[in-house]
C-alpha positions in Angstrom: 2.6 -18.4 16.6 2.4 -17.9 12.9 0.1 -15.1 11.7 -1.6 -14.1 8.5 -1.2 -10.4 7.8 -2.0 -10.4 4.1 -5.5 -9.1 4.5 -4.2 -6.3 6.8 -1.5 -5.4 4.2 -4.1 -5.3 1.4 -6.4 -3.1 3.4 -3.5 -0.7 4.2 -2.6 -0.6 0.4 -6.3 0.2 -0.4 -6.5 3.0 2.1 -3.2 4.5 0.9 -4.0 4.3 -2.8 -7.7 5.3 -2.6 -6.8 8.4 -0.6 -3.8 9.3 -2.8 -5.5 8.5 -6.2 -8.6 10.5 -5.3 -6.7 13.5 -4.2 -4.4 13.3 -7.3 -7.4 12.9 -9.6 -9.1 15.9 -8.1 -6.0 18.0 -8.3 -5.4 17.1 -12.0 -9.1 17.1 -13.0 -9.0 13.4 -13.9 -11.4 10.5 -13.2 -10.8 8.7 -10.0 -10.3 5.0 -10.4 -10.0 3.3 -7.0 -7.5 0.7 -6.1 -8.9 -2.8 -6.7 -7.7 -5.2 -4.0 -8.2 -8.2 -6.2 -6.6 -7.1 -9.5 -4.4 -4.2 -8.6 -3.0 -5.7 -5.5 -2.0 -9.0 -7.2 -0.7 -7.4 -10.3 1.3 -4.4 -9.0 1.9 -4.8 -5.3 1.8 -8.3 -3.9 5.3 -9.8 -3.3 7.2 -6.6 -4.0 9.1 -4.5 -1.6 7.0 -1.6 -0.4 8.5 1.2 -2.4 8.5 -1.0 -5.6 4.8 -1.6 -5.0 4.1 2.1 -4.8 6.0 2.8 -7.9 4.5 -0.1 -9.8 0.9 0.9 -9.1 1.5 4.6 -9.8 3.2 3.9 -13.1 0.2 1.8 -14.1 -1.9 4.9 -13.6 0.5 7.2 -15.5 1.8 8.9 -12.3 5.5 9.5 -11.8 6.8 10.7 -8.5 10.3 11.3 -7.2 11.8 8.4 -5.3 12.6 10.4 -2.1 14.4 8.8 0.8 13.4 6.0 3.2 13.2 8.6 6.0 10.6 10.8 4.1 7.6 11.8 6.2 4.5 9.7 5.4 2.9 13.0 4.3 5.5 13.6 1.5 4.5 13.1 -2.1 7.3 10.8 -3.0 7.5 7.0 -3.5 9.1 6.6 -0.1 6.7 9.0 1.6 3.7 7.1 0.2 5.3 3.8 1.1 5.9 5.0 4.6 2.3 6.1 4.8 1.2 2.6 3.8 3.4 1.2 6.6 1.8 3.6 9.1 -1.7 2.5 8.0 -0.6 -1.2 8.3 0.9 -0.7 11.8 -2.2 1.2 13.0 -4.5 -1.6 11.7 -2.3 -4.3 13.3 -2.4 -2.5 16.7 -6.2 -2.0 16.5 -7.2 -5.4 15.0 -4.3 -7.7 15.7 -3.0 -10.4 13.5 -5.0 -13.5 12.6 -3.2 -16.7 13.8 -2.9 -19.5 11.2 -2.1 -23.1 11.6 1.6 -23.7 10.9 2.6 -26.3 8.4 2.9 -29.7 10.1 6.6 -30.0 9.3 7.6 -27.1 11.5 
């Protein structure tokens, strides 16, 4: 079975970035600008490896974080930590909602 998880990924990215950007803006007394699934997702995240997507979006907002390590806790404020948190949100959503089956191309 072929599944479409793009929507689930986009929702997990939104959850991650909205939480993080809100907390970051409050801590630094800046205006909160939420993650836009249409423009931000396509421009900064879509098609990139997870940690590159985190870095790309944060750089677009003028935020620089240390890279960290792939085994960073999802609660760490590092590129890897935030990427791991996004993955946690994705897996939680997938377990709860499942994946949407798609029709495979006819040449498979």
